[in-house]
Legacy VTK file of the C-alpha trace (Angstrom):
# vtk DataFile Version 3.0
C-alpha trace
ASCII
DATASET POLYDATA
POINTS 224 float
0.000 0.000 0.000
2.685 2.494 -1.068
1.829 6.136 -0.759
-0.528 5.671 2.260
0.509 6.115 5.837
-0.761 3.877 8.607
-2.905 6.667 9.960
-4.464 7.263 6.540
-5.231 3.569 6.197
-6.732 3.491 9.726
-8.830 6.534 8.864
-10.152 4.823 5.694
-11.029 1.662 7.652
-12.938 3.682 10.261
-14.724 5.546 7.500
-15.780 2.266 5.849
-17.032 0.898 9.166
-19.017 4.072 9.784
-20.562 3.777 6.349
-21.610 0.175 7.097
-23.138 1.223 10.402
-24.925 4.126 8.725
-26.390 1.864 6.042
-27.578 -0.625 8.678
-29.180 2.122 10.771
-30.900 3.580 7.714
-32.251 0.152 6.736
-33.573 -0.475 10.246
-35.096 3.003 10.360
-36.775 2.464 7.000
-38.104 -0.908 8.163
-39.494 0.642 11.333
-41.072 3.468 9.357
-42.608 0.955 6.945
-44.047 -1.085 9.828
-45.460 2.067 11.428
-46.992 3.087 8.100
-48.581 -0.338 7.644
-49.994 -0.249 11.180
-51.402 3.228 10.554
-53.069 2.057 7.328
-54.526 -1.013 9.060
-55.731 1.115 11.972
-57.364 3.574 9.599
-59.052 0.756 7.673
-60.384 -0.779 10.897
-61.689 2.561 12.136
-63.377 3.154 8.777
-64.936 -0.325 8.891
-66.244 0.203 12.415
-67.527 3.651 11.519
-69.185 2.271 8.386
-70.808 -0.514 10.428
-72.137 1.967 12.962
-73.476 4.227 10.226
-75.064 1.272 8.468
-76.739 0.168 11.678
-77.929 3.679 12.481
-79.239 4.262 8.967
-81.096 0.938 8.998
-82.748 1.702 12.324
-83.679 5.228 11.230
-85.264 3.948 8.028
-87.032 1.205 9.980
-88.478 3.788 12.362
-89.872 5.730 9.403
-91.228 2.615 7.674
-94.026 1.679 10.048
-95.845 -1.115 8.201
-95.084 0.202 4.723
-93.933 -2.867 2.808
-92.011 -0.874 0.194
-89.928 0.934 2.828
-89.433 -2.230 4.871
-88.184 -4.018 1.752
-85.795 -1.103 1.192
-84.356 -1.654 4.684
-83.667 -5.313 3.940
-82.087 -4.603 0.547
-79.944 -1.631 1.617
-78.783 -2.927 4.989
-78.693 -6.751 4.862
-77.421 -8.507 7.955
-78.298 -5.663 10.321
-80.701 -5.781 13.229
-82.873 -3.337 11.293
-83.127 -5.680 8.314
-84.061 -8.580 10.574
-86.715 -6.473 12.312
-88.078 -5.371 8.920
-88.430 -8.990 7.751
-90.187 -9.966 10.979
-92.517 -6.987 10.707
-93.453 -7.863 7.119
-93.973 -11.499 8.082
-96.232 -10.604 11.005
-98.276 -8.206 8.866
-98.707 -10.823 6.156
-99.713 -13.509 8.672
-102.257 -11.143 10.266
-103.761 -10.661 6.798
-103.804 -14.472 6.323
-101.307 -14.084 3.485
-99.492 -17.164 4.720
-97.312 -17.583 1.629
-95.760 -14.108 1.998
-95.439 -14.570 5.754
-93.732 -17.929 5.284
-91.282 -16.497 2.756
-90.248 -13.695 5.119
-89.934 -15.982 8.144
-87.791 -18.299 6.015
-85.526 -15.368 5.069
-85.083 -14.551 8.759
-84.200 -18.140 9.654
-81.775 -18.539 6.736
-80.187 -15.070 7.009
-79.587 -15.275 10.758
-78.958 -19.004 11.433
-76.882 -18.357 14.566
-79.404 -15.912 16.015
-81.726 -17.159 18.756
-84.619 -15.973 16.569
-83.867 -18.631 13.910
-85.712 -21.512 15.622
-88.699 -19.297 16.423
-88.774 -18.233 12.769
-88.807 -21.871 11.619
-91.708 -22.589 13.984
-93.537 -19.638 12.425
-92.812 -21.124 8.984
-94.497 -24.334 10.151
-97.494 -22.343 11.422
-97.769 -20.662 8.024
-97.819 -24.064 6.332
-100.611 -24.987 8.734
-102.487 -21.871 7.632
-102.050 -22.998 4.032
-103.349 -26.440 4.961
-100.060 -28.148 4.119
-99.631 -30.114 7.330
-97.000 -32.483 5.954
-94.720 -29.572 5.025
-95.234 -28.128 8.503
-94.255 -31.434 10.125
-91.152 -31.669 7.904
-89.986 -28.173 8.873
-90.430 -28.864 12.584
-88.621 -32.194 12.456
-85.786 -31.030 10.192
-85.145 -27.559 11.589
-86.219 -27.352 15.227
-86.586 -30.702 16.985
-82.867 -31.009 17.764
-82.478 -27.421 18.937
-83.227 -25.530 22.163
-86.793 -24.789 21.011
-87.750 -28.448 20.541
-90.399 -28.239 23.278
-92.178 -25.387 21.500
-92.006 -27.326 18.242
-93.691 -30.306 19.927
-96.633 -28.144 20.967
-97.136 -27.105 17.342
-96.709 -30.701 16.174
-99.334 -31.810 18.698
-101.827 -29.324 17.202
-101.021 -30.541 13.695
-101.703 -34.153 14.663
-104.948 -33.092 16.335
-106.045 -31.210 13.186
-105.108 -34.178 11.007
-107.151 -36.516 13.177
-104.031 -38.443 14.157
-105.288 -38.875 17.695
-102.917 -41.641 18.787
-99.868 -39.612 17.686
-101.274 -36.467 19.291
-101.928 -38.207 22.612
-98.454 -39.814 22.623
-96.891 -36.392 22.069
-99.106 -34.799 24.738
-97.530 -37.114 27.320
-94.184 -35.395 26.629
-95.772 -31.986 27.236
-96.872 -31.729 30.876
-98.632 -28.392 30.378
-101.130 -30.108 28.084
-102.281 -32.611 30.686
-105.907 -32.052 31.603
-106.554 -29.472 28.865
-109.903 -29.699 27.026
-108.246 -30.668 23.754
-106.315 -33.564 25.291
-109.417 -34.698 27.209
-111.428 -34.654 23.973
-108.767 -36.650 22.158
-108.578 -39.172 24.990
-112.379 -39.518 25.073
-112.482 -39.944 21.293
-109.855 -42.693 21.409
-111.719 -44.438 24.237
-114.994 -44.259 22.291
-113.320 -45.689 19.212
-111.658 -48.447 21.223
-114.960 -49.176 22.982
-116.753 -49.314 19.658
-114.127 -51.665 18.274
-114.404 -53.912 21.323
-118.189 -53.903 20.994
-117.979 -54.762 17.315
-115.524 -57.557 18.077
-117.837 -58.899 20.797
-120.799 -58.867 18.410
-118.793 -60.548 15.704
-117.534 -63.321 18.005
-120.821 -65.394 18.098
-121.142 -65.145 14.303
-117.579 -66.358 13.867
-118.285 -69.219 16.290
-121.403 -70.258 14.335
-119.472 -70.233 11.111
-116.815 -72.390 12.686
-119.449 -74.953 13.680
LINES 1 225
224 0 1 2 3 4 5 6 7 8 9 10 11 12 13 14 15 16 17 18 19 20 21 22 23 24 25 26 27 28 29 30 31 32 33 34 35 36 37 38 39 40 41 42 43 44 45 46 47 48 49 50 51 52 53 54 55 56 57 58 59 60 61 62 63 64 65 66 67 68 69 70 71 72 73 74 75 76 77 78 79 80 81 82 83 84 85 86 87 88 89 90 91 92 93 94 95 96 97 98 99 100 101 102 103 104 105 106 107 108 109 110 111 112 113 114 115 116 117 118 119 120 121 122 123 124 125 126 127 128 129 130 131 132 133 134 135 136 137 138 139 140 141 142 143 144 145 146 147 148 149 150 151 152 153 154 155 156 157 158 159 160 161 162 163 164 165 166 167 168 169 170 171 172 173 174 175 176 177 178 179 180 181 182 183 184 185 186 187 188 189 190 191 192 193 194 195 196 197 198 199 200 201 202 203 204 205 206 207 208 209 210 211 212 213 214 215 216 217 218 219 220 221 222 223
């Protein structure tokens, strides 16, 4: 290394080391700044999402309050703000109005939307039971039974579903099935409907026994 003194060489080495340190520091600083920037962007996005959710909820509830029983406005709530409490309330309101007007098809469709749109909500089972009641109103008892058995019987509202199923069996004239189900529902014991069903079954059984008793001598004569 002719032409360079030891001190000059030492100075160059220190300078190179300082440059390395400077580059490392700059890289770390840039990384930290990038991380901070990313966190700020994420934080802003989250705040915007929360704010948007709150606005959506507020707007849905405000529109719901203005709607009353106006089907057009209630439908607007469900289409503009799906998934909100306001949309769910609008569907339930339309379903109740339709059921009160004996428009069971429209009521059933709205109750079904509630049950399918909010499956984890505690209202879902109650909505399915209402769907079954609507089928009853339409006279389609088999569809009502299918809904209760498929959608509610294994859930926390199974007891309520059994009450509805009991009424269906009673309306269908399936007295044996109705009475068997009534035994699982203690609140029905001693009610007029259960007493009537029991009396009807006893009359039928008594009539059958009487017919069998009358037929016995004839069968004996034929055998002779």
